N, C-alpha and C positions, 0 to 999 in steps of 0.2 A: 368952820371945822368943829368948833365946840358944839354947835347945834346938832351935827351929824353924830358925834360921839355920844352925847347925852340921849339923843333919840334912840340910838342903837341900844344903849344900856337899859333905858326904861322899857323899850319894846321887848327885850330879852326877859327882863324881870316879870313883866306883865304876862308874857307868853307862857312862861313856866307855870305860873299859877293857873292861867286859863286852860292850859293843856290838861292838867289834872282834873279840872272841873268839867271841861268839855268832853274829854275822852274817857274820863274815869280811870286813868292809868293806875295799874295795880302795883307797879314797881319800876325801878330804873331798868331792870332786865328786859322789860317789855320794850323800852325805848331802844336799847342796844339791839334787840332782835330786829326791829323794823328798820334800823339803820343798815343792817347787814343784808336784808332780803329785798327782792324786787318789789317795786311799788306800782307796777303796771296795773291799771284798772282801778286805781284809787278813786273814790268818790270825791270830787273837788269842791263839794258844798262847804266843807269846813274852811276853805280859803277865804271866803267872803266873811264868815264869822270872825276869823282871825284878823282880817283887815279892819273890821269895825270895832272889835273889842280889845285889840292889842296894838296894831300899827297906828291907828288914829290917836289913841291916848298917848302912845309913845311920842308922836309928833307934837302933840300939845305940850307934853312935859319938856320936849326939846326946845320949844318956843319960850316956855316959861323960864327955863334955865339957860337961855341963849347968851345971857350976860356973863356967864362964867368964863374964866380963862382956860387955856389948854390943860393946865395941871389939875384944876378943879374938876374939869370934865372927865379926865381920866380916873380921878378918885371916885366920881359918881358911877362911871362904867364898871370899875372894880367892885364896888359894893353891890351894884345891880347883878353882876355876874355871880358873886358869892351867894346872894339871896336866891337867884334863879337855880343855882346848883343844889342849894338846900331844899328848894321846893320839889325838885325832881328826884330827891334822895340819892344824889350822885355820890356824896361822901360816904354814906353807909354802904353803897355798892363797892366803892374802892376798898373800904375797910374789909369787906367780906372776901375780896380777892387775895388778901394777905393772910387769911385764916383758912387752913386746910381742914378737910373733913374726910373721915373714912366711912361716912354714913352710907354712901352708895356701895362701897366695897362689902359692907356687912349686910345690907338689906336688899340689894338688887338680886333678883332671882330669875334664872333662865331655866324653867322647869321642863320636864318631859311632858309632852301633850299627846294624849291618845284621841284620835279622831273617832267620831261616832260612825256606826255602820250605815245608818240612815241619815243622809245629809238634809238638813232643813234649809229652805230659802231664808234669806235675811234682808230685811229692810230697816235701815238705820236712818232715822230722821233727826237731824240736828236742827232745833228751832233756835234761831239767832237770839242770844241773850236771854233765854227763857229761864227765869228763876222763880222760886216758890213764893216770893214776895207778892206776885200778881194774883195768887189765889185769895179767895175771901178769908177773912179773919177766922170765921168759924171752921174753916177747912184746914187751917194751919198757916195761911198766908198772912198778908198785912194790908189787903185791899178792902175798901168799903164798897167798891164796885165789883160786879160779877163779870170780870174780864175774860175768864177762861171756863165757861160752863161745860163745854164738851171735854176739854182736856182734863178737867177736874173729875168729871164723871167716869171716863175710861181709866183714869189713874186709880180711882177708888175700886174699880172692878178688876184691876190687874195687879201685878206685883209692882210695888214701888218702895224702894228703901228710904228710910227716914231716920232722922236723929231724934224723933219723938213719936207719939202715937198718931199724929195726923200727917198731912202731906208735908214732906220735907225733902232733903236732898243732900248733894255732895258739897263739901267745902271746895273753895278755890284757893290753891296755894300759889306761891311765886312760880312763874313759868307756865301757868295754866290759865291765866286770866284774860286771854284774847282768843280769837277764833282758831288760829293755827295751833296755839299752845293747848287749847281745850281739846281739839281733835287729836293731837299727838298724845296727850295724856290719856284719853279714853280708848286709844287703839294701840298704845305701846307701854302704858304704865309708867311713863317718865314725864317730868316737866321739861320744858323747852327753854334752856338757859344757855345762850351763846356767849362766848367770851368775845372781847373786841378784836381778837386775833383770828376769829373763825372766818372761813371763806364764805362767800355769798352763796345763797341757795339758788343756784341757776341750773339749767339743763346740764346734765353730765357731771355736775359737781356733787360728790357724795353727800347725802343727807341722812345722818344716823346709820351709816353702813353696817355697823356691828349689832344693830338692834333688830330683833324679830318682832314683827307687828301683826296685828289682826289681818291686814291685807296679805302679808307674806304667807300666813297660815292658810287662809282661804284660797289663795292662788295655788298653793301646793296641793290642796285637796280638790282642785278642778272647778272651783266656782267661776262663773262668769261675773266680772266685776265692773261696776259703773259708779262714777262719782259725778253728781249733777248739782250745779250751783247757778245762781242768777247773776254772776259776775265773772270777771276774768280770773281763772284759777291761778294764774301766775302770781297774783298779789299775795304777799305774805309767805311765799314758798309752798303754797298748797299743791301746785302742779308738781313740783319736785318730789314732795312727800308721797303723793298718791301714784306717781309714775314709778318711783324707785321702790316703793313698798306695795307690790301687788299688781303693777302695770295696769292700772285701772283705765277703762275707757272714760276719759274726762269730757263731760258734757258741760260746757260753759258758754259764755257769750262768744268766744272766739270760734269754737267748733260748731256751734249751732248756726252761726252766720256762714261759715264755710259750707255747711250742709244745706243751706238755703231754708232752714227752719225759721230763722229770724232774718228780717231785712238787714242788709249790711249797715244801714245808717240808723238802726233802731237803738235807742238808749233811754232807759228809765232808771232813775236812782243809781244803783251800782252797776246796772246792766239791763236786767229785765225783772219785772215784778213777780211776786209769788203767785198771783193768779195764773200766770203763764207757767211758772215752775211746776206747780202741781199738775197741770194738764200735760206738760211734757213728760213728767214723771209717770203718769198713767200709761202713756203711749210706750215709753221705754220699758217699763215693768211688764206690760202685756207682751211685748216682743221677747223679752228675756224668759218669760214663763213658758214659751212655746219651744224653747231649746231643751236639749236632753240633759244638760247639766244644771245643778242648782245655781242660784244667783245671789250675789251680794250687791244690793243697791244702796248706795250712800247718797244722801241729799242734805243740803244746807239751805235753809230759808234766809231771807235778807230783809224783809219789810219791817222788822222790829229793831233794825240797827239804830244805834244812837246817832244823833242826839234826839231827833224828833220822829224817827220812823218814816215810812212811806205810806201814803194813802192813795190807793188806786181808785178808779172810778166806781168800783163796787164796794169800797170801804164805807161803812156807815159812820156818821158823825154823831155818836151817842154820848161822848164824854168830853170833859173840859180839855184834857191834854191830847194832842195829836198822837202821841205815842200810845196812849191808852186805846185809842181807836185802832191803831195798827195791831196791837196785841189782840184785841177782840176779833179783828178781821182774820188774823192768823188762825185763831181758834175756829172760825167759820170755814176757812180753807182746809184745815186739818179734818174737821168733821166730814166735809164733802169727800175728801180723799179716803178717809177710813171707811166711810159707808160704801164707797165704790169698791174698796179692797174686799170688804165682807161679801160682796156678790161674786167674787172671782173664785174659780175652782181650786186655785192654789193657796187660798187664804189660810186654811187650817194647817197647811204644811209650811207656814212662813212665820218665823220669829220676827217680831217687830219691836224695836227699841226706839223710844222717843225721849230725847234728852236736850237740855240746853247745852250750848257749846261752852258757855261761861256765864257768870252773872253780868248784868247790864253795865255798860260804860256810860250810860246817860245819867251822869252824876247830878245834874241840875234837876232832872225829872224825878229821880229817886229821892233826892233831898226835899223837894217841894211836896211830894205826894205821899211818902211813906215814913214810918217811924224810924228814927235814927238808930234805935237800939234793937231793931229786928234782925234776927240771925239769917242773913240772905244766903240761900243755897241754890244749887243747880238742880233743875227738875229732872226726874227720871221715871220712866214707865216701861215695864217689860211685859209684852203680850206673847202668849203661846210658848213660854219658856218650857224646855224639856225637863227641868228640875224645879223643885219647890224649895224655898229658903228655910233654913233652920230657924233663923231669926230675921224678920223683915223690918221691924221697928226698933227704935232706940239703939241705932247703930251710929257710929261716927266714922265717916269715910270721906274720900276725896274723889275727884273725877278720874284719878289714876286707877282707882279700884274698879272702874267700869270695864277695863280691858279683860281681865280674867273672868269677870262676871258675865260679860257678853258671850265669851267662849263657852262658859258653863251653860248658859241659856240655850245655846245651839247644840248642846249635847256633848261637848268636849270634856274629857277628864284631865285634870291638871294635877300632877303630883305635888302634894303639899298645899294645893289651892292658892299658890302665889305665883305671880308673873310680874317682872319689872319691879316696881315699888308697889304694885297693886295686889289686892287680896280678893279672892272670889267671895262676894257677899252672900252667895247662896250657901256657903259653908259656915262652920262654926269657928273658923280661924279669925283671930283678931287682926284688924287693919293696923297700919302703922300709927294712925292718929288715935287708935284705941290702946295701943301699946305705950305710946309716948304722948306727951302733950302736943297738940297740933302746932303750937307756936314753936316748939322745939324742932319738930319735923320741918317746918317752914324755914327756920333759921339754918338748919343743917343743909338743906338742898340748895341754898343760895351760895354756900361757901365753895371754895376752890376744891375740885376733885379731879385728879389725873385719871381715875377710873372712868368717871362720867365723861370727861372730854375724849377718852379713847372710844367711847360708844358713838359720839357725835361725828 
């Protein structure tokens, strides 16, 4: 019995430290969220890593301390649990739940929005974990290798908001540091922070019912809406969000297999690789362009997902790290896709936004490859915006500011240039992180708010 108790304790302690290193967890709120939402479609690759780096050492420690009596084993378990809870920032999370904030009450804005007379098509490309770190040092990034030659080129040619004079991007705050959180932030202007009492994000269970999102606005204005990803959209509550806010046609591994576009037994990485995703996107966008209404096409890549990315048969092995090769191949796929778009007759009438969903969770890769003091930000590129920015560089902003900024790029007028907790970056209005210290904003949005929970 002592062996099992000690093994459990050390496995839990080692797992807590490993999880932050492997997943690059940004906060305990992220753990709470994934406990509460569906996990269908999870990539099971991490299980083997956990068994090797956590379970096996836990068993070894269990054997080493197998001589202990029952009382001593329980003491070891207790200390391991306390250590593990400290590692995942549990106690700071609990502390925040006892501190109320009126930050949301004072700063959440539901503004009047005026639709443009001429509706532009919209293509929204979320590049998995795409951060400015991957740009070359002379361009504002922290890479010695030229991982993103094409994305760098079009970003320099287009509108791209930055915290400095070079390529830069958005801060990631609590509740926005993983895929669903990043998507919700950039389309609703809110972080995604669920309490332990919150209901699961499943079909027909309300997901942010009192919040007006980008999808809601474009649906009201008659856009045809599609969300396409190379995995199961159910994972992380993405299906619930895009279904309830815009009633998107969700094109994922499930629907594409049902339609016969993918073989029923096909599975690569999280579902299917980006080589296929970009080809499917071309076909879908082409069909949307032939309809009478404007379209909103949202897509999310997957090949640069932590911890090692995915390397398809066409991925070149040019760099030391496998994830670097995946990043470079994503750039190649993006170039092919964009060059195809440029040849289409609807291209000039289409606003294109390319952004990361969040900064990378590949903690080991980031630690081993880049400088620890580099200011990591989320990439952003705006093409064919209907408006020009008052100030494009030397801004401080978060992914929540992308929500009103995207609407402005599409030609929408926003009273006061603020929506949710976001600010239209094309305007001269200060963002919340320009008004307040970013650490203060992050601290406040984590605290208990009855107003915020009413929106959820």
